C-alpha positions in Angstrom: -26.9 24.7 9.2 -27.5 21.1 8.2 -30.0 21.7 5.4 -29.3 21.2 1.7 -29.3 17.8 0.1 -28.4 17.1 -3.5 -29.6 19.2 -6.4 -33.1 20.5 -5.5 -32.6 20.6 -1.7 -35.6 18.4 -1.1 -33.7 15.2 -1.7 -31.1 13.9 0.7 -27.7 12.3 0.7 -27.9 8.6 1.8 -25.2 7.6 4.3 -23.9 4.1 4.9 -22.1 3.9 8.3 -19.5 1.1 8.6 -18.2 1.0 12.2 -17.7 -2.0 14.5 -18.1 0.1 17.7 -21.9 0.1 18.4 -21.7 3.3 20.4 -19.9 5.2 17.6 -22.4 3.8 15.1 -25.2 5.2 17.3 -23.4 8.5 17.6 -23.0 8.9 13.8 -26.5 7.7 13.1 -28.0 10.2 15.5 -26.0 13.0 13.8 -27.2 11.9 10.4 -30.8 11.7 11.7 -30.8 15.2 13.0 -29.8 16.6 9.6 -32.6 17.2 7.1 -30.0 17.1 4.2 -29.0 13.5 5.1 -30.6 10.1 5.6 -29.3 6.8 6.9 -28.8 4.2 4.2 -27.5 1.6 6.7 -25.4 1.1 9.8 -23.2 -2.0 9.9 -20.2 -3.3 11.7 -18.3 -5.5 9.3 -16.8 -5.7 5.8 -19.2 -8.4 4.8 -22.3 -6.4 5.8 -21.0 -3.3 4.1 -20.4 -5.2 0.8 -23.9 -6.7 1.1 -25.4 -3.2 1.4 -23.3 -1.9 -1.5 -24.4 -4.8 -3.7 -28.0 -4.3 -3.0 -29.4 -2.5 -6.0 -32.5 -1.3 -4.1 -30.3 0.6 -1.6 -29.1 4.1 -2.4 -25.7 5.0 -1.0 -24.2 8.5 -1.6 -21.6 8.6 1.2 -19.6 5.9 2.9 -18.6 6.7 6.5 -16.1 4.0 7.3 -13.7 2.9 10.0 -10.5 1.1 8.9 -10.3 -1.4 11.7 -13.1 -3.9 11.2 -13.4 -7.4 12.6 -13.3 -9.2 9.3 -10.9 -7.0 7.3 -10.0 -3.4 6.5 -12.2 -0.5 5.7 -9.9 -0.1 2.7 -11.6 -3.2 1.3 -15.0 -1.5 1.7 -13.8 1.7 0.0 -12.4 -0.2 -2.9 -15.6 -2.2 -3.2 -17.7 0.9 -3.2 -15.5 2.5 -5.8 -16.2 -0.5 -8.1 -19.9 -0.9 -7.4 -20.8 2.7 -6.6 -18.5 5.0 -8.5 -20.4 8.1 -7.4 -20.3 7.2 -3.7 -17.8 9.3 -1.7 -15.9 7.9 1.2 -15.0 9.6 4.5 -12.7 7.6 6.8 -13.0 8.0 10.6 -10.4 5.9 12.3 -8.0 5.5 15.2 -5.2 4.9 12.7 -3.5 8.2 12.2 -0.2 7.1 10.6 0.8 8.3 7.2 0.6 4.9 5.6 -3.0 4.3 6.4 -4.0 7.9 5.4 -2.2 7.6 2.0 -3.6 4.1 1.5 -7.1 5.4 2.2 -6.7 8.3 -0.3 -5.3 5.9 -2.9 -8.3 3.6 -2.3 -10.7 6.5 -3.0 -11.4 8.3 0.3 -12.0 12.0 0.0 -11.5 12.7 3.7 -9.8 11.3 6.8 -10.9 12.2 10.4 -9.0 10.8 13.4 -11.4 9.5 16.1 -9.7 11.6 18.7 -10.8 14.7 16.7 -14.3 13.5 15.6 -16.6 16.5 15.1 -19.6 16.9 17.4 -21.7 17.1 14.3 -20.3 14.6 11.8 -23.3 15.5 9.5 -21.9 19.0 8.9 -18.5 17.4 7.9 -20.3 15.1 5.5 -22.1 18.1 3.9 -18.9 20.0 3.6 -17.4 17.0 1.7 -20.4 16.8 -0.6 -19.9 20.5 -1.3 -16.3 19.9 -2.5 -14.2 19.9 0.6 -11.7 17.2 1.6 -12.0 17.1 5.4 -8.8 16.0 7.2 -8.0 16.2 10.9 -5.3 18.9 11.5 -3.0 16.3 13.2 -3.2 14.0 10.3 -2.8 16.8 7.7 0.4 17.8 9.4 1.8 14.2 9.3 0.9 13.8 5.7 2.5 17.1 4.9 5.7 16.1 6.7 5.7 12.8 4.8 5.2 14.6 1.5 8.1 16.9 2.3 10.3 14.0 3.3 9.5 12.3 0.0 10.4 15.5 -1.9 13.7 15.7 0.0 14.5 12.1 -0.8 13.8 12.7 -4.5 15.9 15.8 -4.6 18.8 14.0 -2.9 18.4 11.1 -5.4 18.5 13.5 -8.3 21.6 15.2 -6.9 23.3 11.9 -6.4 22.6 10.9 -10.0 24.0 14.2 -11.3 27.1 14.0 -9.2 27.7 10.4 -10.4 28.1 11.6 -13.9 31.7 12.6 -13.4 33.6 14.4 -16.0 36.8 13.1 -17.6 38.2 16.6 -17.7 38.6 18.0 -14.1 37.4 21.5 -13.0 39.8 23.6 -11.0 41.9 20.9 -9.6 39.2 18.3 -9.3 40.7 14.8 -9.1 40.9 13.0 -12.5 38.6 10.0 -12.4 40.0 8.2 -15.5 43.4 6.5 -15.4 46.0 7.5 -17.9 45.4 4.4 -20.1 41.6 4.9 -19.9 42.0 8.5 -21.0 44.2 7.4 -24.0 41.6 4.8 -25.0 38.8 7.3 -24.8 40.8 9.8 -27.0 41.3 7.1 -29.6 37.6 6.2 -29.5 36.8 9.8 -30.1 39.1 9.8 -33.1 37.2 6.9 -34.6 39.7 4.0 -33.9 38.2 0.5 -33.6 38.9 -1.8 -30.6 41.3 -3.9 -32.8 43.2 -0.8 -33.9 43.5 0.5 -30.4 44.7 -2.9 -29.4 47.5 -2.8 -32.0 48.5 0.8 -31.2 48.8 0.2 -27.5 50.2 -3.3 -27.7 47.5 -4.9 -25.6 44.8 -7.4 -26.3 41.4 -6.5 -27.5 40.1 -7.9 -24.2 42.2 -5.4 -22.3 40.9 -2.6 -24.4 37.3 -3.8 -23.7 38.2 -3.9 -20.0 39.4 -0.3 -20.1 36.2 0.8 -21.9 34.0 -1.0 -19.5 35.7 0.7 -16.6 35.5 4.2 -18.1 31.9 3.6 -19.0 31.2 2.9 -15.3 33.2 5.9 -14.1 31.4 8.2 -16.5 28.0 6.6 -15.9 27.4 6.1 -19.6 26.4 3.2 -21.9 27.8 4.0 -25.3 30.8 5.4 -27.2 29.0 8.6 -28.1 28.0 9.2 -24.5 31.5 8.5 -23.3 33.0 10.9 -25.8 30.4 13.6 -24.9 31.2 13.3 -21.2 
């Protein structure tokens, strides 16, 4: 079940484990060692050590198995560094952080999978091989949270779009809808539609040009527009 490395099947995927808990490192390393399709490229416990491994041109790293909570920084820094130095390297996060922000930040940094430590598979090697075969392994609990977050974002965007649409109120009411524009604002708008200038409107209505401009500014705001043509259209 654990056979099958890259291309010919005789080669293997090289795994770099970045985990500050020594027992977890040993657990992951043992799983990798039992799989003929995988080999250990390194097993370290800090951001600095991980960067040194990734910077070593003599070391082949195909998969990054990384925790987010490290003593000298975040696993996100390791993922970003790997993305720069080893573009072909694929990252799988295994962390106690199961909140949406950390999951989304990991994906944005370049991770292809995210496993919560409470749901760590007995055979992490099998999960790594699944990822190398095109899967994006995510713990069910985390997947549900991310889906809920995505749906909430969609709902917020829909509400925002609805709010913007409703703010573009019409000067002519529908079926008893309250008129937004005052009588004077409506008159000014009609004169604008007929092509009168501010000065001409000022003379016709017996008010100052400043007053005309005030009415226009107000009706622009009420109609959520920014020009004469938009105001006339509304």
